[in-house]
N, C-alpha and C positions, 0 to 999 in steps of 0.2 A: 370394657374401660378398664384403662392401667390402673394397677394398684399405687399412689402415688405413697405410700407408708415404706417405700424402699428407699426416697429422696434421701439423700446425705448431703449436709451442709455442703457446698463447694464453693468456691469463690478464685479470686484473683489472685495470681501471687507475684508479687512487686508491684510497681506502680502501672506498667503496660503490658506487662508480659502473661501471657496464659500456658501453665505447664497444660501439654497434650489431652490429659486428664481431668481436666478442672472444668465444668460447666458450673455457669451463675445459673439459679431457681429460674431464672426465665427464661433462658434458653433452654433447661429441661423440660417446661410447661410447653414451650412452643413445640417443642420435638414431638412430644404426647401427644398434643393436641393435632400435630398433622399428622401423626400416625393413626389417629383414630378417626380425622378426615377420610385419611385414605383409604381404609376400611371400608367406613361406609358408603366411599365411591365406587365401592368394587375392585380396588385395586389389588386386593389379597387374595385370589384367587379360592387359595384351600390354607395353607399354612404358610405361606409366606407372601414377601410383596415381589409382584412383577418389575420385570424394568422401566415400565411407566411410571411407577409408583416411587422406585430410587430416584429415579428422575425429578418428579415431583415434591420428595421429601429433601431432594439436595437443594435443588431453585430455591424452593416457598424457605426454607430452615435460612437460606442465607441473604435472601431477599427481609424474614422478618430481623433478624439478630445480626446482621451485619456481618459474620463467622462463617468463614467458608469451609465446611468437611469435607473430607473423601466419605464415598459409599462405607468404607473398611470404618473409619471410625464412627461414623454413626449407625453400624453395625453393631461394633463394639459397645456403644452407651445403650444400644437397645437389647440388648443381653444383659446389660447390670440393672435393667431395670425389672 
């Protein structure tokens, strides 16, 4: 399970614009939960997520948070955790 002690207070910049690295707590928790779910579903065969997993993460994350990110952006966030 992901250690959430590294969670940093992230928020919105301005009224409606979001800095590309600024994630809300809700977004971070949703991403972590989706990663755990993907691992439990066997989408991480070794130490990495396979193509099916990344597609699952991208679509599920957008459905839950209403924010669309690229694989590279999600991967960068994963490295920060």
